[in-house]
C-alpha positions as CSV (number, residue, x, y, z in Angstrom):
1,M,-37.8,-11.4,54.6
2,S,-36.1,-8.7,52.4
3,R,-32.9,-7.4,53.9
4,L,-34.0,-3.9,52.9
5,L,-36.9,-3.9,55.3
6,I,-36.5,-3.0,58.9
7,E,-34.3,-5.5,60.7
8,E,-31.4,-3.1,61.2
9,H,-32.1,0.0,63.5
10,P,-33.6,3.0,61.7
11,V,-32.4,6.6,62.1
12,M,-34.9,8.4,64.3
13,I,-36.2,11.9,63.7
14,I,-39.0,13.9,65.2
15,P,-41.6,15.1,62.8
16,S,-42.0,18.5,64.4
17,L,-38.3,19.2,64.2
18,A,-38.3,18.1,60.5
19,V,-41.2,20.5,59.8
20,K,-39.3,23.3,61.3
21,L,-35.9,22.7,59.8
22,G,-36.3,20.2,56.9
23,V,-35.7,16.4,56.9
24,N,-31.9,16.5,56.2
25,E,-31.2,19.1,59.0
26,A,-33.4,17.2,61.5
27,V,-31.5,13.9,60.9
28,V,-28.1,15.5,61.2
29,L,-29.1,17.5,64.3
30,Q,-30.5,14.4,66.0
31,Q,-27.3,12.4,65.2
32,M,-25.1,15.2,66.5
33,H,-27.3,15.4,69.7
34,Y,-26.7,11.7,70.3
35,W,-23.0,11.9,70.1
36,V,-22.8,15.2,72.1
37,M,-24.6,13.4,74.9
38,K,-22.1,10.6,74.9
39,S,-19.1,12.9,74.8
40,T,-16.7,13.4,77.6
41,H,-15.0,16.4,76.0
42,I,-16.0,19.5,77.8
43,K,-14.8,23.0,76.8
44,D,-16.2,26.4,77.8
45,G,-19.0,24.7,79.7
46,R,-20.3,22.6,76.8
47,K,-19.9,19.0,75.6
48,W,-18.3,18.7,72.2
49,V,-17.8,16.0,69.6
50,Y,-15.3,15.9,66.8
51,N,-15.7,14.3,63.4
52,T,-14.7,14.6,59.7
53,Y,-17.3,14.8,56.9
54,S,-16.3,11.3,55.7
55,K,-17.0,9.9,59.3
56,W,-20.4,11.6,59.3
57,H,-20.9,10.0,55.9
58,E,-20.1,6.6,57.3
59,Q,-23.0,7.0,59.8
60,L,-25.4,8.4,57.2
61,P,-24.4,6.7,54.0
62,F,-27.7,7.4,52.2
63,W,-26.5,10.9,51.4
64,S,-23.4,12.0,49.5
65,E,-20.6,13.6,51.4
66,S,-21.3,16.9,49.6
67,T,-25.0,16.8,50.8
68,L,-23.9,16.3,54.4
69,R,-21.5,19.2,54.1
70,R,-24.3,21.4,52.8
71,T,-26.6,20.3,55.6
72,I,-24.1,20.9,58.4
73,N,-23.3,24.3,56.9
74,S,-27.0,25.1,56.9
75,L,-27.3,24.2,60.6
76,E,-24.2,26.3,61.4
77,K,-25.7,29.3,59.6
78,K,-28.9,28.9,61.5
79,G,-26.9,29.0,64.7
80,L,-28.1,25.6,65.8
81,V,-24.8,23.9,65.4
82,L,-21.6,25.5,66.8
83,S,-18.2,24.5,65.4
84,A,-14.6,25.1,66.5
85,M,-11.1,23.9,66.1
86,F,-9.6,22.6,69.3
87,N,-6.9,20.4,67.8
88,Q,-3.4,20.7,69.1
89,S,-1.9,20.5,65.6
90,R,-2.6,23.2,63.1
91,M,-2.4,20.6,60.4
92,D,-5.3,18.8,61.9
93,Q,-8.5,20.4,60.4
94,T,-11.0,18.1,62.1
95,K,-13.9,20.2,63.2
96,W,-15.6,20.0,66.7
97,Y,-19.2,20.4,67.0
98,T,-21.9,21.1,69.7
99,L,-25.5,22.2,69.7
100,D,-26.8,25.5,70.7
101,Y,-29.6,24.2,73.0
102,E,-30.7,27.7,73.9
103,K,-31.4,28.3,70.2
104,L,-33.2,25.0,70.0
105,D,-35.4,26.1,73.0
106,E,-36.5,29.1,70.9
107,L,-37.7,26.8,68.2
108,A,-39.6,24.8,70.7
109,V,-41.7,27.8,71.6
110,G,-45.2,27.1,70.6
111,D,-44.5,23.4,70.1
112,Q,-47.3,22.1,72.3
113,D,-46.2,18.4,72.0
114,G,-42.8,19.3,73.4
115,H,-41.1,17.1,70.8
116,L,-37.8,19.0,70.4
117,P,-34.7,17.5,72.0
118,A,-34.2,18.3,75.7
119,P,-31.1,20.5,76.4
120,G,-28.2,18.3,77.6
121,G,-25.1,19.6,76.0
122,M,-24.7,22.4,78.6
123,V,-22.7,21.4,81.7
124,S,-23.4,22.8,85.1
125,G,-22.2,21.0,88.2
126,S,-21.9,17.3,87.6
127,V,-22.1,15.8,84.1
128,R,-25.1,13.7,83.5
129,A,-24.6,10.2,82.2
130,P,-25.9,9.6,78.6
131,E,-28.6,7.2,79.8
132,Q,-30.1,10.0,82.0
133,V,-30.7,12.2,79.0
134,S,-33.9,11.8,77.0
135,L,-33.8,11.3,73.2
136,T,-30.2,10.3,73.0
137,K,-30.7,7.3,70.8
138,P,-30.9,7.9,67.1
139,I,-31.6,4.1,66.7
140,P,-34.4,3.3,69.0
141,E,-35.6,-0.2,69.9
142,I,-38.5,-1.2,67.6
143,T,-41.8,-2.0,69.3
144,T,-45.3,-2.5,68.0
145,E,-46.0,1.1,69.2
146,T,-43.2,2.6,67.1
147,T,-44.6,5.0,64.5
148,T,-43.0,6.8,61.5
149,E,-44.1,9.8,59.5
150,K,-44.5,8.9,55.9
151,I,-42.7,11.3,53.6
152,H,-44.4,11.7,50.2
153,I,-42.0,11.4,47.3
154,P,-43.8,12.2,44.0
155,F,-42.7,9.2,42.0
156,S,-46.0,9.1,39.9
157,E,-45.9,12.8,39.2
158,V,-42.3,12.7,38.0
159,V,-42.7,9.6,35.8
160,E,-46.1,10.7,34.3
161,Y,-44.6,14.1,33.4
162,L,-41.7,12.3,31.7
163,N,-44.0,10.1,29.8
164,A,-46.2,13.0,28.7
165,K,-43.2,15.0,27.5
166,T,-41.5,12.1,25.6
167,G,-44.3,9.8,24.6
168,S,-42.8,7.0,26.8
169,A,-44.5,4.5,29.1
170,Y,-42.2,4.2,32.1
171,K,-43.8,2.8,35.2
172,P,-43.5,4.8,38.5
173,S,-43.5,1.6,40.4
174,T,-40.2,0.3,39.0
175,R,-37.7,-0.2,41.8
176,R,-34.6,1.3,40.0
177,T,-36.7,4.4,39.0
178,Q,-37.9,4.9,42.5
179,E,-34.3,4.5,43.9
180,L,-33.1,7.3,41.5
181,I,-35.9,9.7,42.3
182,R,-35.6,9.0,46.1
183,A,-31.8,9.7,46.0
184,R,-32.3,13.1,44.3
185,W,-35.3,13.9,46.7
186,N,-33.1,13.1,49.7
187,E,-30.5,15.5,48.4
188,G,-33.0,18.3,48.6
189,F,-34.2,18.5,45.1
190,T,-37.9,19.1,44.4
191,L,-40.6,18.1,42.0
192,Q,-40.2,21.3,40.1
193,D,-36.4,20.6,39.8
194,M,-37.2,17.2,38.2
195,K,-39.7,18.7,35.8
196,K,-37.2,21.4,34.8
197,V,-34.5,18.7,34.0
198,I,-37.1,16.8,32.0
199,D,-38.0,20.0,30.1
200,L,-34.3,20.9,29.5
201,K,-33.2,17.5,28.2
202,T,-36.4,16.9,26.1
203,A,-35.9,20.2,24.3
204,E,-32.3,19.2,23.6
205,W,-32.6,15.5,22.9
206,L,-36.2,14.6,21.7
207,H,-35.7,15.3,18.1
208,D,-32.2,13.9,17.9
209,P,-32.2,10.2,16.7
210,Y,-29.1,9.3,18.8
211,W,-29.7,11.3,22.0
212,R,-33.5,10.7,22.5
213,K,-32.9,7.2,23.8
214,Y,-31.3,8.8,26.9
215,L,-34.6,10.4,27.9
216,R,-35.0,7.8,30.5
217,P,-35.1,7.8,34.4
218,E,-31.6,6.3,34.8
219,T,-30.0,9.1,32.8
220,L,-32.1,12.1,33.8
221,F,-32.1,11.3,37.5
222,G,-28.6,9.8,37.8
223,T,-25.5,11.3,39.1
224,K,-25.5,14.1,36.5
225,F,-28.9,15.5,37.7
226,E,-27.5,18.6,39.3
227,S,-25.5,19.6,36.2
228,Y,-28.5,19.0,34.0
229,L,-30.5,21.2,36.4
230,N,-28.1,24.1,36.1
231,Q,-27.5,24.0,32.4
232,K,-28.8,26.9,30.3
233,P,-31.7,26.2,27.9
234,E,-30.7,25.5,24.4
235,K,-31.4,28.2,21.8
236,K,-34.1,27.0,19.5
237,V,-32.9,25.8,16.1
238,W,-35.5,26.5,13.6
239,R,-36.3,23.6,11.1
240,E,-37.4,24.2,7.5
241,E,-40.6,22.3,8.1
242,E,-41.6,24.8,10.7
243,F,-41.9,27.6,8.1
244,N,-44.9,28.0,5.9
245,L,-43.0,28.7,2.6
246,D,-46.3,29.0,0.7
247,D,-47.1,32.4,2.2
């Protein structure tokens, strides 16, 4: 059996939460909820957990550290994640986090399935043990009843658009091509972003004998994707053959 198929525990997210917040935010929120539930650090009537971005990255290595930073900042701006500095040393910039479960309750209004995490980060009276709180495991035991929501990543749409623009014949089923597109998709980029990069680089490279060989998935959707996406369109350089000199 392939080691890339499920033998290790998967990260669990709830579809209704992902619909409301986005997949990245739902994964991070669930992971924080798990650790808040296990925490014994209580301040201002709430449980808190502390971590650096690099430590969060160790738990969620399929994203870059910058993607995690953006996702956590997004949750903070939404008011769902609260952060503070409780460190004794001013030199220690490790952030502490907790969830605003009251805010989460507002999201749950109208959610008939009741799939959003149950409040547990607030403390009143005795502290509940982690095993008494529902939805605390981000890595559930796998059973035959376990279901996952399939997330559509437009591999075919991206590759077919690239082939149409460049006259190539890349296959959307190639593993390396899918890995690259999936990596950019998980960072929050869209189908339109990928088409824009193809348009920009095709306009720049297609008619250049040296650079046109780089109109390939591993170059376009690699680590420089974001810089390609943000580059300004090249001004058109008119060629002599484009003018009708007989007029």
